[in-house]
Every structure is written in structure tokens, then in C-alpha cells.
N, C-alpha and C positions, 0 to 999 in steps of 0.2 A: 753392833754387839756381835762378838765372835764367840760362839760356844765351842766347847771341846768334848770329845767323846773318847774315853780311854787315853787321855793325854794328847789326842790328835785334833787339829782344827776340823770343823765340819763345814759343810757348804751352806749352812743355814743363813737366816735372814739377818741383815743388818737393817734396823729400822729406827727412825727417829720420829717421835710424835710430839708435837707441841701445840699448845693452845694460845699462841701469841697472835697479836694483831698483824705482825709483820715477821716473816721468816726469811732468812738469808741463807742460801746454800752456795758454797764454793767447792767446785769439783777439781780434783787433782788433774793437772794438765796431761799426765800420762794416760789417763783413761783406764787405769788399772782396776778401778772399782766403778761399776755402773751406778748411775744416780738417776732415779725417776721419782717424781713427786706428784701428788694429787691431793684434793680436798675431800673430806668425808665428814659431814655433819659439823662443819666449823673447825675440824682438826686437819692440820697438814701432816701428811705421811711422806716419808722419804725412805726409799729402799733400793738395793742393788739388784734384787731378784724378787720373784713373786711366788713363794711356796704356798701350798694350800692353807697354811696357818694365817695367811693374810686375807683370805676370802671374805671374812667378816668386815674388813676395812676397805674393800674395793669401792670405787666411786659408783654411785647409783646409775650413771649413764654410760658405763664402760661398754664398749662394743668393738667389733672388728671394723676398721676403717678400710673399706674395700678399695677405695681409690688409692690410698697409700699402699695397700697390699699389691695392687697392680704395678705401681711405680717400683716397689721393692723388687718384684720379680723381673722387672725390665732392666735391672742394673747389673745383671751378670755376676752377682756375688760381691760387688763392691760395697763397702760399708756405707750405710745410710743413717743419718742422724735421726730423722723423724721415725716415730713408731707407727706400726700398722694397727694401733689400738687407739681409740678415742677415749677421752677422760683422763689421760695421763700426760704429764709434761716431762720430757727427757732433759737432763742438764748436760750441756756440751762440756767436753773436757776443757778445763781452764776457764769456765764461765762462772759468773756470779749471778745467781738467780734470786730475785726478790719477789716474795709472794705475799700478797695481802688478800683479804676477802674479796676484793673487787678487781684485782689485776695481777698479772704475772709479767715481770720485766727481766730480760736477760741481757747481760753485758759481758763481752769477752775480756777478762782480765789478763789472760795469756793467749797469745795468737802467734803461730809460726811466722807469718809474714812480718810481724813487728819485730820478732827476734832477728830476722834477716836484715830488716831496714836499719836497725840500731847497732848492728854488729861492728861497724867501723868505730863508733863511739866507745863501745865497751872493750874492743880488742878481741882478737881471735883466740879462743880457748885452746889449750894444749890437749890434744885428743887423749894421749896416754894418761895424763894426770886425771882428767875428768872421768874416763871410763874406769880406771883403777879405783878411784875414790868411790864411784857410784856402785860398782859391783861389790866392793868389799863392805860398804855400808849396808847394802841390801842383804848380803849373805849373813853378816853379823856372826854370832856365835852358834848358829843353828846347824843342824845336819841337813844335807840336801841330796837329792838324786839329781845328777847333772847330765844333761843330754850332750853328746858329742857326735855331731852328724858327720864330721869329716870335712866340713866347710870352714871358711875363714871366721865367720861370726861366732860360732860356738867355741872355736879355738881361742878366740880373743877373750871370751868370758872365762874360760878355764885358765888362761894365762894371767888374767887380772886378779884372780884370787890369791891370797897370801898362802904361804906354806901351811900355816896353822889351819886355815879354812879348807884347803885341799885335803888335809888329813881327816876332816869331818865329813867328807863326801861319802855317803853310804854306797853309792853305785855310780860309775861312769858308764852311761848306756848309749849304745849305738844299735840302730835297727837296719837290717839289710835284707835283700831279696836275692834269689838265684840269678837274676839278670845282672850281668857285669856292670851295666850302667847304674844299677841301683845298689851296688855293693861298694861302700866307701870305707870299709874297715881299714884298708891300707893307708888311708889318710888319717883316720881317727885314732888308730893305735899309738902313733908317735906323740899325739897330744897329751895322752895320760902317762905313757911309758917314760917320757923324759923326766917326769916327777916321781917315778918309782911306783906307779899304780897300774892296775890291770883293767882293761876295757871289758865291760859286760856286753857281749855280742848277742843280739836277739834276732833270730831269723823270722821274717814275716811269712806267713802261710796263706793269708787271704784276708777277706773282709766279711764280718758278720753283720747282716742287715735284717732286722725284724722290727715289727711294730713296737715290741716291748723295748728293744734297744734304742730305737729312735726317740721314744717318748721320755727317756731318762733326763734329758735337759730341757724338756718342753715347757718348764715352769719359768723360764726366763722371759724378760720383756721383749726380747727379739728372737727370731728364729736362730737356733744354735749353730750357726755356720762354722763356729770354731770346733765343732765335733764332726767334721767331715770324715775323719778316720776314727771310727768308734773303737776298733780293737787296739790301736795304738794308744789312745787316751785311756782305755781301761787298763792296759798293761802298766802305764806310768802310775796310775792311781794305786794299783796293786803293789808296785814296787815301793812307792812312798810309804804305804801302810806297813808292809812286811819288814822293811828295813828300819823302821822307826824314824824316818826322815820328817822334817817339818813340811817340805814341799819339794817342788822341782824348779831347776834353773834352766833357761834356754838361751839361745842366741837369736831368737826371733826379733825381727825388725832391723837387724844390722844391715840387710841388703839395701834398705831405703836410707837409713841415717848415714851410712858410709858411702852410699850411692853406687849401686851395682848396675843400674839400668843403662844399657848402651843406647844412646840417643844423640842424634845430630844437633839437638837443641842446645847442647853444651857450646857449640860454635856461636849460637845466638847469644848465650850468656857472656861469652868472651867479648863479643862486639858491644853488647849493651853496657857492660861494666868498664870496658877500657877504651871504647870509641876508636879513634884513629890510632891508638897505641895497641890495638888488638894484635896478638902475636900469630904469625903465620903458622908456626909449629903446632899451636894448639888447634887451629882450624884443620890442618892436615891430620892430626892425631884423631880428632872427632870423625873425620871422613873415613880414615882407615878402620877405626873401631866399628863403624856401622856399615862398612863396605860400600860407601857411596862416594860420588865425586863432589867437587866444590863448585859445580856449575849451578847457575841460578835456579834450575829446576829442582835441585835437591833442597835448597832453602825454602822454596815455595811449598814443596811436598811436606817438609817437616812442620812448617807453620800451619798448614791445613790440618795435619794430623793432631797438632797440639790443640787447636781450637775445638776439634771434634772430641778430644779426650776431656777437655775441661767443661764442655757444654753440658748444662743441666746437672752438674755435680753440686748437690745441695748439702752444704755443711758450713757451720759458722766459721770454720777455719778458712774457707774459700771465698768469704764474702768480700774481703778487702785484700786484693793482690796488687794494689798500686805500687809501682816501682819494683815489682818482683819479676825477674827475667824468666823465660819460659821453662828452662830446665829446673830451676829452683822451684817454680810453681808445680812442676811435675813431681818433685820430691815432696812438696807439701801434700799433694794429692795422695802420694804413696803413704804418707804418715796418717792421713785420714783413713785409708783402707786398712792400715796396720792396726787400727782400733779393733778390728775383728779378732786379732790375736789375743786381745784382753777379755774377750767375751766368755760367756758361760760355756763350760765343757765338763764332761765326765771326769777328766783328768784331775780336776780340782776337788774331787769328792773327799779325799783324805788329807788335803793340804793345798796351799796356794801354788799356782804356776806363776813364777816371777820371770819377767822378761826385762832384764836390766837395760838392754839397749833401746828400749822404748820409754825409759824414764826421762823425766824432764831435763836433768842436766846433760844427758847424752844427746837427746834430741836438739837441745840448744846448741851444743858443740857442733853437731852436723849442720844445722841451719846457718850458723855464723860463717862457715867456710863456703866459698863459692863452689859451684859445681865443677868449675875448672880445677880448682885446688884440691877438691876431693878425689878427682880422677886424673889430674894432669892431662885433661883432654881426651885420654883414650885408654885408661886402665882402670877397671872397676875397683873401687874401694882403695885407691892408691894411697891416700893419706893414712888410712887405718893400717894398711900393710906395713908402711914404713914405720909408723909409730910402734908397732908390735913385732918388728923384724926379729928381735932377740928373744921374744917370748913365745913364738909359735914355730913349729917345725918348718924347715926350708921347703919341704914338699908342698905345704899349704901356702907359704908365701909365694911360691912360683906357680901355684895352680891356676889354670885359666878355665878348666872345665867345671861342670856342676853336675851333681847326681840327678838322675832322671828316673822317675818312678811311674811314668805315664803308662807304659805297657803293663806293669804290675797292677795298677789300679784299674785299668781298662779290663783286664782279664778277671780281676776280683769282682768288679761290679757286674760283668757279664754273667758270672755264675749266679747272681742274684736277680737276674732279669725277670724271672717268673714272679717273684715277690714284688718287685718294683712296678711291673705292669699293673698288677691288681691294686696295689697300694695307691698308685698315682692315678690311674685311669678310672678308678671307681671311688676316688676320694673327694675331699671337700674342695680342693682346688679345681678339679675337673667339673664338679657341680656348679662352681661359680664362673666357669668359663675362663679361668686364668692360666691354664696350662699352655705352654708355647705351641704354636701351630705346627703340626707335623711331628709332634713328640713321639707318637706311637710308632711312626715309620723309623725314627732314629733309634728306637730301643731294640737294637740288634747287636749280636756279638761282634759282627764284622765292623759295624760303625764304631763301637767302643774301642776295639783293639787297634783299628787302623786310623780312625779319624779323631779319637778322643771323645770328650763330652761326658766323661764319667763324673767330673765334679759338678756339672749342671744337674745330673740325675740325683746325685746324693744331696745336693743343696735343695732341690725340689722336695725330696723325701723328708729332709729335716724341717722344711717349711710346712709340709703337709702335717707332720707330727705336731708341730707347734700350733697350727691352725685347729686341728682336732681338739687339742687340749684346751685351748682358749674358748672354742665354741662350746665345749662341755661346761666350762666354768661360767660362761655367760648364761647358758641355759639354766644351770643350777641356781644362779643368783636371781633369776626371774620367778622362781617357784615361791 
């Protein structure tokens, strides 16, 4: 159920309550809407978030699952299917969950590995046709705030819109910082100017961190890691509301679907898929792209790194990778982690954040193409570049660099170290002994600016806010 306030969608609850002996839940493969279910007094409840209005329907035995919380913190921000809450059952994207009073059974109706395995039978989709059709269908006849980062993915989304849809965009927004590496306006302007529009350029000044700000999305079933940049998300939400837009459109997920990741595993895929017909030029391209040789040591190193990457990655999409070569498996893992982009965030307070490149048709198009054809062995997102060569500025088609905001975020988080020290070192995670060893020593300005680690600190702070909120709800339910 989507309620509206003053004509705008709100972030409220979607809930479905039934008194049936058997309930079946099928979740959209894109994961755009969370789905969590539980039983309460013989009633099945299904919801994408957990605002206070649902407290009266919470399961009697809900609690923090401390073992799961420890596993969550050990994943370095990677998306994790399991919840750190007991009493609830998450529904995986593309899964059919059957619930009865005595059992819960889940079956993956849609799985990335199966899309890859059946691609030859179905034929390879045309990228341009699939992306155009999907973006246009999702945009519809509504007004949008569209983010234009200056990168390829957001340029493709802008290029996929029709002229009529572009005319309904209330703002084309680009965020920049003083650091030249974080100023991509020169790439973003041509994306909108070629269609006769003007780019809204927003200068970033810092990052606001406080207990109040961090708690704003703590009512989700998962720690709100999609809210790493609170100011950015607040600004988007404000622009959606003030301009009368329905929501915001982004290019998130394109780096995985179109395959941006430089990896020598592409050479493995070429050999696995073509055998003795493997092309030497593809192997050489993969070596050049990753700055490595074709000596056996490189192959062994890449294989070991792949095993370490995939080890202990728990998600239903990774349960069956039979017949999937390593670079394609890496892409599937990237799609798993991309589920975080679909998570709860303040930016969706006044309207949905839609990521068309993470929709089912676009993901299937990317999965159907081999990693070699997506990159031609050594050029990130090669197939997508070629497909949209006439719809994006030449500067973006030829671009090989990527914006870098590490120094900006390091400095911004460093200015909040006083708050973060108290908030984390005297918080619930510390009390449970779950903070990373040596964290206090790492919380210095020098470490953040020169060695990074800002995302780890903010993720921990968001997790702390989430834990505090749920601890309070659990305590209130026991009264």
C-alpha cells in the first residue's frame, strides 16, 4: 500500500496481512522492494520496512541475532541476504516463498546463473533495445529528478529517455567537490546540453553526522548502508519534493551489468567458453587491461583471488554456479552486492529512487552476454559504449577515468571524528564486543585522509544507529 501526502509518495509501509493456511510470496528479481515476512498469532505479515506502526504486529520472539550481526560486520559492506534479527524471514529477490503454519519453503524462480546458462537457447538480447525499452517504461509519464554523474551509466539512462520524457525532467543534477578528481561537470554538461537542457550543479561542502541524522532510516530491516552519504540523500529528497517530481532516476548498477571491473578472470572465461578456439587477442587484452603477464603465475594468482572472493558469500543467487565461468560469477556477486543500492535511504522520503539498470530485463541482458563480449577482453563496458555511441557525448564514450571522491569523504568524516569516537566506542556494538580490533587507533585524521577507511566508519555508525533503534523496540515489546 503506497500512501501519498500532498500528492507525493511517502516512505510508509507496504503490508499484506492474510489469514490463509498457505501464503505464497514472489519477490521481484530486481530487489527494488524489500520483502520480509513473519507470523503473529496465526497471521502472516509481509512488509518492505518496519515503521513504528508495525510494532503491535511484531513477532513475540523477535530479537537481535548476535551471531548474524557478527557475520554482517565481517563482510566489509557487502550485501548479505540473512537478517541480523530473529523471528523474521527475508524473501530473496526472484524467490517464491511458501508459508504455512508449520513450515517456510523458499525456491528461486529467477536466478542469474540460470539466465547465463540458458542464454544460448534464448539468444543474446540487443542491449540498446532492452535498455531503451526498460528506462522508458519505468520513467513513464511522470516527472523526475535525474542524476547525471558524468559517467557512462547515467549518460546511458539520460540517452535512453524519449524527447517527451526528457522534457518532464524537473532537474538534471550533478554533484561536485573542489578537488579536480571529484569534479565531473565537464563530462556531465554535454549529456544534458545536447538535448537543450541545463545541468543543475551542486557543490558538496561536507558531511553531516549526528545521532539524529543517522537514526532517520534505522526502521529498516537491515542497517541502512545505502545512506552512507546522508547529505547527498537529503539533498535529492528535497529536490524531488520542491520540484514536484515523482522520484529520482540514477545509473546505479551499470558498472556491474555492463561489466566495468578490470579482472584477468575474463581470460578464464574465454578459455572456458571457447576451449581450444580461445582467441589470443582476448587473452592479451585481458592481460593489458589488468597490467599483468600471461605467465602461469598470473593465472594461478587470479584463480586464488577468485576463490577467496567467492568464499563464504551467502546468498541464494550464489548457491548454484554450476557451469558459470569465474568472471561471470564475479559479475553475479556484483549484482548481489548491488542489492544494497535498492535499500532504504533518506533520499526516498518524498519519492522512490529508481535504478533502471538494476531492473530484471537489463540484468538479464548483461548476464546473457559473456564477460568477453561485454568488454572485448580489455575495455570496460565495451558493448554498452558501442550500443549507445550515437546517444552519448564523445567525451564520455572515450573516457577511461572515473571520478574519485576518496579525499573529500576522508576529510569530511575526519571533521566528525569527535562525534564518531563517542558514538561508536561508547555504543551498543562496543558493548557487545563487535567493533573491529584496533578501530580506536584507526580513527585519526591522518588515517582517513591518506589511507581511507571512511566508508567503514560510516557503515559502522549506520549499523550502530540501527542496533540502538531495534534494541529500544525489543525492550519496549517486553514491557
